[in-house]
N, C-alpha and C positions, 0 to 999 in steps of 0.2 A: 446431558447427564452422563456421568462416568459409570462404568460397570465392568464386570469381568465374567468369564465363563468358568464355572467350576466343573472340573472333570469327574470328581468323586467327592463324597462327604469328607474324606480324609486328605483331600488335596491341600498342599502347602504352598500353592502359588501365591506370591505376594501381590498385593494390589499396586498397580502402577498408575500414578497420576501424571500425565504428560504436561499438565498446566504448571508443574513445579520446575520444569526444565526450559531452557532456551532452545526451542525446536528449530529456530532459524539457523543456529550454528550447525545443526545436524544435516540440514538439507541444502545449505548454501554451497556454491562452488568453492573449491579450495584454492583456486588460482585465477589469475586474470585471463579473460578471453576477449578477443577483439573480433568483431564482425564488421567488416568494411562495407559501407553502403552509400557514403556521401561525405560532403565537406563538413557539415555540422556534426559535432561529436557529443554523444549522450553517455554519461557515466551511469551505469545501472547497478544500484546496490542490490545484490542478490540475497534475498531472505527466503528464497524458495520460489523463484520466478517461474511463471508459466511461459512456455516456449513461444506462445503467440504474441506476447508482449515484445519480445525481441523481433519476431517476424514483422510485426506491425510497424515498428520503427524503421526497420530495414526497407519496408515498402514505402516509407515516407522519405527515402533517400538520405538517411542519416547513418553514421557509423556508431555502433553500439559497443561500449567498453564495459563488459560484465565484470564486476568486482565482488569479492567476498563480503559478507554481512558486516564485518568489523574493520574493513580496510579504511585507512585514513587518507582520503584523497588530497587534502590540503598539505600533507607532508610528503606527497609523491610528485614526481615530475610529469605526471599524466596531464595532458591538456584536454579540456572539456568545455562545452558551452552550457550545459545544463545537467541536472541530476534527476534520475527517476528512482523512487523508492518502491521496490517491488512488493508483490503479495507474499504470503508465507503463512505457516501454521503457528498455532500456539498463542500464548499471552504476550502481547507486544511489550509489556513492561520488563520482560526478561532480556530483551535485546538492548541492554544498557549501553554497550559500545556504539551501536548504531544510533541510538538517541543522542548520545554525546557528540558523535561526528556530525549529525544533522544540525545540531545547535550551532556548531562552528561554521557550517556552510551557510546557515541563516545569517550569522554575524557578517559574512562576506557578501550577502545579498545574491547568492548563487540561485539562479532559477531552479525551482524544485517542483516535481510532480509526484504525488504519492498515489499508489493503487492498492486498495484493500488493506492489508497489514500496513502498507506505506501510509495510508490515511491516519491510522492510529499512531504510528511512529512520529509522523509530522506533528500531530496534535500534542503528543507527549513532549516533544522538543519545544513546542510553543508554550508549554505550561498547562496544558489541559489535562483532564482526567479521562480514563477509559473504564469500562465495566463490562462484565460478561452478560450477554443477553439471556433472558429466561428461555427464549426460543430463537435459536440461530436462524440466519437466512440461508437457505439451501435450495436455490431454484433458478430458473432462467426467465422468470416472468415477474420480477419485483418492480412495481411502479415507483418511480422517483420524480419528485417535483423539483424543478429549478426554482429556487427561492426568488420571490419578487415577481413571478410570472404565473400563468395558468398552464404552462407547458410541462407535460409529464413525459417521461421516457421509460421504456421497458428495459430492464437491465438484468444481467447475469450476476449472481451473487453466491458466495460461499464463505461465510464468516460467523464467528460466535461471539466476537467482542465488538463494541461500538464506542464512539466518542461521546462523552457527556456534553451535550450542547451548551448547557448553562455554565460550563466551566471555561468557555472560550474567552480569552482576553478581549478587551474592547477594540483592539486593532485587528481582530479577526471576525469573520462572519460565516454563518452556515451557507453552504453553496447549494446542496441538495438535501431533501428530506424524504424519507420513505413514507409512501402514502398508506401503507398497511398498518404501521405501528408508530409513525411519527419519529422514528429514530434517525440519527444523523447519517447522511449519506455523502458528505463531503464538506470540506472547509476551504476558506480562501482568505488570504491576507488582504486587507483593504487597500494597501499601498505598495506592497512589495511582491515580487514574482514567486510567491509560494502558494500552492494549491494542491488539493488531493481529493480523491473520490473513494468511497467505500466499495462501490461496485466494480465490475470489470469492463472497462470500455473496449478492451481488445476482444471481448467475447470468446468464442471458440471453446466450448459451445455457447450458444446463446444469441440474443438479438444484437444487432450492430448499431442501434440507435445513437449510442454515445461515442462512437469512434472519432467524432469531431474533436473531442477533448485532446486526444493524442496529436491530431493535426494542428490544432491551435497552439499547443505547447511547442511543437517544432517551429511553427511560424514566428513564435515570440522570441526565439533564440537569436 
């Protein structure tokens, strides 16, 4: 719920609605940063990335190339093995350039992994719909079920938007579902190397139940 603090009855402070802006543009790095850690190279699209995502991939012996939210990888000389779409604030539909760039990466069958906002951006690039939750997920104890199993994981979350599950194209499937409200917690292409999760597998803070997702992505490259 949006709101404002009124200092006095005669206050002329205008109401600011952050959902009308592309907040990724405000928090993304403005230049390319390279963190050397290994032979495999991951291009990280920074929409407001948490530092522990970078640390987690460095711990997995990869080199991380952090790029701005609107950077066109396919028109650059940068060499990479896979792409990670980071977390970030705001309405994912405002990150139009990111969505467009991800669509092109998908056309080239580039391995993709989305986290949080990255889950929503990947979904939009695939043709899905997103919506704002009535009650956002803000905690470190959200239970998520791995689809097709009875295995649940405790996850760290901080988001206000979600992917509309019934808008998934037939060549995509739901990967995880939230056991509290049955909202989408991840998507996966049935045949191609595209996947994403709504929660934070890198934790910090939070449980580390799903760090295997990052490891599996690196091993697949």
